[in-house]
C-alpha positions in Angstrom: 144.1 91.2 63.9 142.4 88.1 65.1 144.4 85.6 67.2 145.7 82.2 65.9 143.8 79.3 67.4 145.7 76.0 67.9 143.4 73.1 68.4 144.6 69.9 70.1 144.5 66.4 68.6 141.6 64.1 69.5 143.9 62.0 71.6 146.4 63.1 74.2 149.9 63.2 72.8 152.1 62.4 75.8 154.9 61.1 73.7 155.3 64.6 72.2 155.3 66.1 75.7 157.9 63.5 76.8 160.1 64.6 73.8 159.8 68.2 74.8 160.8 67.4 78.4 163.9 65.5 77.2 164.8 68.2 74.7 164.6 71.0 77.4 165.7 69.4 80.7 166.1 71.4 83.9 169.8 72.3 84.1 171.7 70.3 86.8 173.7 73.5 87.6 172.8 77.1 87.4 174.8 78.6 84.5 174.6 82.0 86.1 176.8 80.9 89.0 180.1 80.7 87.1 180.6 77.0 87.0 179.9 76.2 90.7 177.6 73.4 91.7 174.7 75.5 92.8 171.6 73.4 92.0 168.8 75.0 90.0 165.6 75.8 91.9 162.9 77.9 90.2 160.7 80.1 92.5 157.4 81.8 91.7 157.6 85.6 91.8 154.9 88.2 91.7 153.0 86.7 88.8 155.1 83.9 87.5 158.8 83.1 86.7 161.5 85.4 85.5 165.1 84.4 84.7 167.8 84.8 82.0 166.1 83.6 78.8 168.5 80.6 78.5 166.8 79.1 81.6 163.3 79.6 80.4 162.5 76.6 78.0 162.1 73.9 80.7 159.9 76.3 82.8 157.8 77.2 79.7 157.1 73.6 78.8 156.1 72.8 82.4 154.0 75.9 82.8 152.1 75.2 79.6 151.0 71.9 81.1 150.3 73.6 84.4 148.1 76.3 82.8 146.1 73.6 80.9 145.5 71.7 84.2 144.5 75.0 85.9 141.9 75.5 83.1 140.7 72.0 83.6 140.3 72.5 87.3 138.0 75.4 86.5 135.8 73.2 84.3 137.4 74.6 81.1 137.4 78.3 81.9 140.2 79.9 79.9 143.4 81.0 81.6 146.4 83.0 80.3 150.1 82.9 79.7 152.2 85.9 78.8 155.9 85.5 77.7 157.5 88.6 79.2 160.1 89.8 81.7 158.4 93.1 82.0 160.9 95.8 83.1 163.9 93.5 83.3 166.8 93.8 80.9 166.4 92.4 77.4 168.5 89.3 78.1 165.9 88.1 80.6 162.5 86.6 79.9 159.7 85.2 81.9 156.2 83.7 82.0 153.3 85.5 83.7 150.2 83.5 84.5 146.7 84.8 84.5 143.8 83.1 86.3 140.3 83.0 84.7 139.2 86.2 86.4 142.0 88.1 84.6 143.9 88.4 87.8 146.7 86.5 89.5 146.7 82.9 90.6 145.4 81.9 94.1 148.4 81.5 96.5 147.8 77.7 96.8 148.2 77.4 93.0 151.3 79.5 93.0 152.8 76.8 95.3 151.7 74.1 92.9 153.2 76.0 90.0 156.5 76.0 91.8 156.2 72.2 92.2 155.6 71.8 88.5 158.4 74.1 87.5 160.9 72.0 89.5 159.5 68.6 88.8 161.8 66.2 86.9 160.5 64.5 83.7 159.1 61.4 85.3 157.4 63.4 88.1 155.8 65.8 85.6 154.5 62.9 83.4 153.1 61.2 86.4 151.4 64.4 87.6 150.0 64.9 84.1 148.7 61.4 83.8 147.0 61.7 87.2 145.2 64.8 86.0 144.2 62.9 82.9 142.7 60.2 85.0 140.7 62.9 86.9 139.2 64.1 83.6 141.7 66.6 82.2 143.3 66.4 78.8 142.2 65.2 75.4 140.0 62.3 74.5 136.7 63.6 75.8 137.8 65.0 79.1 137.2 68.5 80.5 138.1 71.1 77.8 141.2 73.3 78.5 141.8 76.7 77.0 145.0 78.8 77.3 145.2 82.4 76.0 148.8 83.4 75.1 150.6 86.6 74.3 154.2 87.7 74.2 156.4 90.8 74.3 158.9 92.1 71.8 162.0 90.3 73.0 163.8 88.4 70.3 163.5 85.1 72.3 159.8 85.5 73.1 158.5 84.0 69.9 160.5 80.8 70.3 159.3 80.5 73.9 155.7 81.1 72.9 156.0 78.3 70.3 157.0 76.0 73.1 153.9 76.9 75.0 151.8 75.9 72.0 153.6 72.6 71.5 153.4 71.6 75.1 149.9 72.7 75.8 148.4 71.2 72.6 150.2 67.9 73.2 148.4 67.8 76.6 145.1 68.4 75.0 144.6 72.2 75.4 143.4 74.7 72.9 145.8 77.6 72.7 144.6 81.0 71.5 147.8 82.9 70.4 147.3 86.7 70.4 150.8 87.5 69.2 152.6 90.6 70.5 150.3 92.2 73.1 150.8 94.0 76.3 150.4 92.0 79.5 147.3 93.9 80.6 145.7 93.1 77.2 146.2 89.4 77.7 144.8 89.6 81.2 141.7 91.4 79.8 141.3 88.9 77.0 141.2 86.1 79.6 138.6 88.0 81.7 136.5 88.7 78.6 136.5 85.0 77.9 135.0 84.5 81.4 132.4 87.3 81.6 130.6 85.7 84.5 133.7 86.4 86.6 132.8 90.1 86.4 129.2 90.2 85.5 128.6 93.9 86.0 131.6 95.2 84.1 131.1 96.9 80.8 133.3 94.7 78.7 134.2 95.1 75.0 133.6 92.6 72.3 130.8 90.1 71.8 130.1 87.5 74.5 133.1 85.4 75.2 135.6 87.1 72.9 137.6 90.3 72.6 140.3 91.1 70.1 142.9 93.8 70.2 141.1 96.3 67.9 137.9 96.0 70.0 139.9 96.5 73.2 141.8 99.6 71.9 138.6 101.1 70.4 136.8 100.6 73.8 139.6 102.5 75.7 139.8 105.3 73.1 136.1 105.6 72.7 135.6 105.8 76.4 138.3 108.4 76.7 136.7 110.5 74.0 133.3 110.2 75.8 134.9 111.3 79.1 136.7 114.3 77.4 133.4 115.3 75.8 131.7 115.8 79.2 133.5 119.1 79.7 130.8 121.8 79.4 130.6 123.4 76.0 130.9 127.0 77.2 133.9 126.1 79.3 135.6 124.4 76.4 134.9 127.4 74.1 136.3 129.9 76.6 139.5 127.8 77.1 139.9 126.6 73.5 143.2 128.5 73.1 144.7 127.0 76.2 144.2 123.4 75.0 145.2 123.8 71.3 147.5 121.1 70.1 147.7 119.1 73.3 150.6 116.7 73.0 152.1 114.1 75.3 155.5 112.5 74.8 155.2 108.8 75.6 158.4 106.8 76.4 157.5 103.2 75.5 160.7 101.7 76.9 161.5 100.2 73.5 158.8 97.7 74.4 155.5 96.3 73.2 153.5 99.4 74.2 155.2 101.1 71.3 153.4 98.8 68.9 150.0 100.0 70.2 150.5 103.8 70.2 150.4 104.2 66.4 147.0 102.3 66.3 145.7 104.4 69.1 146.7 107.6 67.3 144.9 106.5 64.2 141.7 106.0 66.3 142.2 109.4 67.9 142.7 111.0 64.6 139.4 109.5 63.3 137.6 111.2 66.2 139.3 114.5 65.5 138.3 114.3 61.8 134.6 113.7 62.6 134.1 115.3 66.0 134.2 119.1 65.3 136.6 121.8 66.3 136.1 121.5 70.1 136.8 117.7 70.1 139.6 118.2 67.6 141.5 120.5 69.9 140.6 118.6 73.1 142.0 115.2 72.4 145.6 114.6 73.3 148.1 113.7 70.6 150.5 111.0 71.7 154.1 111.4 70.4 155.5 107.9 70.9 159.3 107.5 71.4 161.5 104.6 72.3 159.6 102.1 70.1 160.7 98.5 69.5 163.9 98.5 67.6 164.8 102.1 68.5 167.1 101.0 71.3 167.7 98.3 74.0 164.6 97.3 75.9 164.2 99.0 79.3 167.8 100.3 79.2 167.9 103.9 80.7 164.3 104.3 79.6 160.8 103.2 80.7 158.8 103.5 83.9 161.2 101.3 86.0 164.3 103.4 85.2 162.5 106.7 85.5 160.9 105.9 88.8 163.9 104.2 90.5 166.6 106.6 89.2 164.5 109.8 89.4 165.8 110.8 86.0 164.5 111.5 82.5 164.8 108.6 80.0 167.2 108.5 77.1 165.3 109.1 73.9 166.6 106.7 71.2 164.1 107.7 68.5 164.9 110.1 65.7 162.1 112.7 65.6 161.7 114.4 62.2 158.6 116.5 62.9 159.5 120.0 64.2 156.5 120.1 66.6 157.7 116.8 68.1 161.2 118.1 68.4 159.9 121.1 70.3 157.9 118.8 72.6 161.1 116.8 73.3 162.9 120.0 74.2 160.1 121.4 76.4 159.5 118.0 78.1 156.5 119.5 79.8 154.2 116.5 79.5 155.8 113.1 79.5 154.7 109.6 80.4 156.9 106.5 80.6 155.6 102.9 80.2 157.5 99.8 81.2 158.5 97.0 78.9 155.2 95.1 78.9 153.0 98.2 79.5 151.5 97.4 82.9 153.1 100.4 84.6 153.1 104.1 83.9 154.6 107.2 85.6 154.5 110.8 84.5 157.2 113.4 84.7 158.4 116.8 83.4 161.4 119.1 83.7 161.4 122.6 85.1 164.4 123.4 82.8 164.3 123.0 79.0 166.1 120.4 77.0 166.4 117.7 79.7 164.5 114.7 78.2 167.1 112.5 76.7 169.0 111.9 79.9 171.3 114.9 79.6 169.6 117.3 82.1 170.2 118.0 85.7 168.3 115.8 88.1 167.4 118.9 90.1 165.0 119.9 87.3 163.3 116.5 87.0 159.9 116.1 88.6 158.3 112.7 88.9 154.6 112.0 89.4 154.5 108.3 90.5 151.8 105.9 91.5 151.1 107.7 94.7 150.3 110.9 92.8 148.1 109.0 90.3 146.1 107.5 93.2 145.6 110.9 94.7 144.5 112.4 91.4 142.1 109.6 90.6 140.7 109.4 94.1 140.0 113.1 94.3 138.3 113.1 90.9 136.1 110.1 91.8 135.2 111.7 95.1 134.2 115.0 93.4 132.0 113.3 90.8 130.3 111.0 93.4 129.7 114.1 95.6 128.2 116.0 92.7 125.9 113.1 91.9 124.9 112.5 95.5 123.0 115.8 95.5 120.3 114.2 93.4 121.0 110.5 93.7 120.9 109.4 97.3 122.5 106.0 96.5 125.8 107.8 95.7 126.1 109.0 99.3 126.4 105.4 100.5 129.2 104.2 98.2 132.2 103.1 100.1 135.3 104.6 98.4 138.9 104.2 99.4 142.5 103.8 98.4 144.7 100.8 99.2 148.4 101.6 99.7 151.4 99.6 100.9 153.9 100.7 103.6 156.1 102.1 100.8 153.5 104.8 99.9 154.9 108.2 100.7 153.4 109.5 104.0 152.5 112.8 102.4 150.2 111.0 99.9 148.5 109.1 102.7 148.0 112.3 104.7 146.6 114.1 101.7 144.1 111.3 100.9 142.9 111.1 104.5 142.7 114.8 105.3 142.1 116.7 102.0 140.4 114.1 99.8 138.8 112.7 103.0 138.8 109.1 101.7 139.5 105.9 103.6 143.0 104.5 103.3 143.9 100.9 104.0 147.5 99.7 104.2 148.0 96.2 102.7 151.0 93.9 102.5 153.4 94.7 99.7 152.5 93.0 96.4 149.9 93.5 93.7 148.0 90.4 94.7 147.4 91.8 98.2 146.5 95.4 97.3 144.2 94.2 94.5 142.4 91.8 96.9 142.1 94.5 99.5 140.6 97.0 97.0 138.1 94.4 95.9 137.1 93.2 99.4 136.9 96.6 101.3 135.4 99.1 98.9 132.6 99.7 96.4 135.1 101.8 94.5 138.6 100.6 95.4 141.7 102.4 94.0 145.2 101.2 94.2 148.5 102.3 92.6 151.8 101.2 93.8 154.6 103.8 93.7 156.1 102.1 90.6 153.0 103.1 88.6 151.1 99.8 88.6 147.5 100.1 89.6 143.8 100.3 88.7 140.3 101.0 90.0 137.8 98.3 90.9 134.0 98.9 90.9 131.7 96.7 93.0 128.1 95.7 92.6 126.8 98.7 94.6 128.5 101.1 92.1 126.6 99.6 89.1 123.4 99.6 91.1 123.9 103.3 91.8 124.6 104.0 88.1 121.3 102.3 87.1 119.4 104.3 89.7 121.0 107.5 88.5 120.1 106.8 84.9 116.5 106.3 86.0 116.4 109.6 87.8 118.5 111.8 85.5 117.6 110.8 81.9 115.0 113.6 81.7 117.2 116.3 83.3 119.1 119.0 81.5 122.3 117.8 79.8 124.4 120.4 81.6 123.0 119.7 85.0 126.1 119.0 87.3 124.7 115.7 88.6 124.0 114.6 85.1 127.5 115.4 84.0 128.8 113.5 87.0 126.7 110.5 86.1 128.0 110.6 82.5 131.5 110.6 83.7 131.1 107.9 86.3 129.3 105.5 84.0 132.1 105.5 81.4 134.9 104.8 83.8 134.3 101.0 84.1 134.7 100.7 80.3 137.9 102.9 80.2 139.6 101.3 83.2 141.0 97.7 82.9 139.8 96.2 86.2 141.6 92.9 85.6 145.1 94.4 86.3 147.0 97.6 86.1 147.2 98.8 82.5 149.5 101.6 81.4 147.6 102.5 78.3 144.2 102.7 80.1 145.7 104.6 82.9 147.4 107.1 80.5 144.0 108.1 79.1 142.4 108.1 82.5 145.0 110.6 83.9 144.9 112.8 80.7 141.2 113.0 80.8 141.1 114.0 84.5 143.8 116.6 84.0 141.9 118.0 81.0 138.6 118.1 82.8 140.2 119.9 85.8 142.2 122.2 83.6 145.5 121.1 85.2 149.0 120.9 84.0 151.6 118.5 85.5 153.0 121.1 87.8 149.6 121.9 89.2 148.9 118.2 89.7 152.3 117.9 91.4 151.4 120.6 93.8 148.6 118.5 95.4 151.1 117.7 98.0 154.9 117.6 98.5 156.5 114.2 98.9 158.4 113.6 102.1 162.1 112.8 101.3 162.9 109.1 101.7 165.7 106.6 101.8 165.7 102.9 101.1 168.5 100.4 101.8 169.0 96.8 102.8 171.1 94.9 105.4 172.5 91.5 104.8 171.7 89.0 107.7 172.4 85.4 108.5 168.8 84.4 108.4 166.0 86.7 107.2 163.4 84.6 108.9 164.4 86.1 112.3 162.3 89.1 111.4 158.5 88.8 111.3 156.1 91.7 110.7 152.5 92.4 111.2 150.0 91.8 108.4 150.6 95.0 106.5 154.4 95.0 107.1 154.4 98.4 108.9 155.7 97.0 112.2 158.2 94.3 113.2 156.8 91.7 115.6 160.1 89.9 116.2 162.8 90.3 117.5 160.7 91.9 120.2 163.2 94.7 120.9 163.5 95.8 117.3 160.1 97.7 116.9 160.6 99.4 120.3 164.0 100.7 119.2 162.5 101.8 115.9 159.7 103.7 117.7 162.2 105.4 119.9 164.2 106.5 116.8 161.1 107.9 115.1 160.0 109.7 118.2 163.4 111.2 118.7 163.3 112.4 115.1 159.8 113.9 115.4 160.7 115.5 118.8 157.4 114.3 120.1 155.5 111.2 121.1 154.1 108.8 118.5 152.2 106.0 120.1 150.8 104.0 117.2 150.7 100.3 117.9 148.6 99.4 114.8 151.0 100.8 112.3 148.4 103.1 110.7 149.3 106.6 109.6 148.3 109.5 111.8 145.3 111.6 110.6 145.4 114.4 113.1 148.8 116.0 112.3 151.3 116.6 109.6 153.1 113.5 108.3 155.7 112.3 110.8 159.1 110.6 110.4 158.5 107.0 109.7 160.6 103.8 109.2 159.9 100.2 108.8 161.8 97.0 108.0 160.7 93.8 106.2 162.5 90.6 105.2 163.2 90.0 101.6 161.1 87.2 100.1 164.0 85.8 98.1 167.3 86.5 99.8 168.8 86.8 103.3 168.5 90.6 103.5 166.3 93.0 105.4 164.8 95.9 103.4 164.6 99.3 105.2 162.4 102.3 104.3 162.6 105.7 106.1 161.1 109.1 105.4 161.2 112.4 107.2 160.7 116.1 106.6 164.2 116.6 105.1 166.5 114.4 103.1 169.1 114.6 105.8 166.6 113.4 108.5 165.5 110.6 106.2 169.1 109.5 105.7 169.8 109.7 109.5 166.6 107.6 110.2 167.5 105.0 107.6 171.1 104.8 109.0 169.7 104.3 112.5 167.3 101.6 111.3 170.0 99.8 109.5 172.2 99.8 112.6 169.4 98.5 114.7 168.7 95.6 112.3 172.4 94.8 112.1 172.7 94.7 115.9 169.5 92.8 116.7 169.2 90.5 113.7 172.7 89.2 113.3 173.8 91.4 110.4 176.6 90.4 108.1 179.1 92.8 106.5 179.1 96.6 106.6 176.2 98.6 107.9 174.7 101.0 105.3 175.1 104.6 106.4 173.8 107.8 104.8 174.6 110.3 107.5 177.8 111.5 109.2 176.3 111.2 112.7 173.5 109.3 114.4 171.2 110.0 117.3 171.7 106.6 118.8 
């Protein structure tokens, strides 16, 4: 389905914008604070604003104008708005902003967005008029284009209509894509600005991409990747891959609208691809579709990853094969509400999907495990290609993690996969930037399942050289197979932002090519047990950290005390002033603290070889923060005794 395009009038319609501002004023008091006089102040989050849906209309009106101005500042390059609150409860909503490269806004524009969101009517009109005087807006100024999409929340349609009215009144063209995933909207923006990623293999004709083209590109690339498994190997293992099915928990969100379309495309390939392809392609059994149950409630990637538990299945499954898959729960993926996160999981006991099983039988494969799987696959294929294409040897590949990445995953990447690992500040914008800046092939997946792979100029140069050298070689030559696999990845992977649907197919293809099940994948390494908690303090600003948040800089005594606690736990000496992970030994006990970005609390993370030790270390870190950083209230404790 093609999007609906809303063209602006020839003249700027500021009176209409003024009416919208008067109709949807910023509340004088926050209705969420039980009648007290707390003033409303909106703050920019990871990618925009997210609040109870009743608070959103004034923000939406202002952000529509802001997005138009951002487009104007880029000489008319399209930008994007998605109405969604992602993994939040259904009562919440939000607005995510996409810059013209399909990524997030520059930090300085995030600050400006906060100014616009909190501006009173007169201030906003003044700011809008000043931008018009500089060339923005209708009447022959710089063109402005805003792509827009929304999730399945009942209030998202009305909020999206406000975006159209406000942006069009300011002179912007709005391209309304309807109900789409957040990654789709980001990709549509990137596709409208192909010069922002000139080497990427993008779907659609120049300057446009619609949903069907996007889904066909992902599915077609997946089929191509699956087809690279050697014919003889597929023939010998045909019985083991018959009727491959994956249960997909869609969180009752927008991802559930896309799975039926994807299954139709997959079926078309099965019908025309012969017996080997028919049995090789995974069948997606979608559950928790929109309307089946409450959005994100006890289902979806956020719930599964945070609670370490299987999702409730609200859907009624009539097909007997699907019922058996539900019972076996051997291959399950969970998306979040706007389909930009994915985690995988299975149960070691039967009958546990649906939230009724023991947590002891639940096994989660989170973003750390996805990063390890993808990195090892890429390293293997690049290594195979390098035997005949020298340029492949010189590619710089690596993984970007945050301090929250499990130490076992970091150790595995550095010592088994033998890839470079960089620790970046917590937040998608920081890990994405680090992957782009440091590597020719940069991989990042946060533990919550949000992540992607970025390919730089040298990667595409290497592919072109490989094509020149290998086109005349045998199709089953290992280097040729590696080239065939590597060249399809930039079309399968959404490089604009983490994309649950794209990542689903990437993971499934890798597992199929390796001949792995989820338990075999899980055995790549064993996660170190961890514990997270937070301590309330008088002023969170008393704590400062280094750039990647692995070590506290102030108060000066805090990091020294944390180091002593970790050394005591390890029963050895760990002198590691940079905060990097050790590469010459097994993962060691580790703890770090960082101030919250929104409230006066300090967040604590600890991990160790046993859950008891992780609990002890977290308790010790919490006590240290409480003592040295003017803690308020009780000290979190997870152990009966402390080593302090």
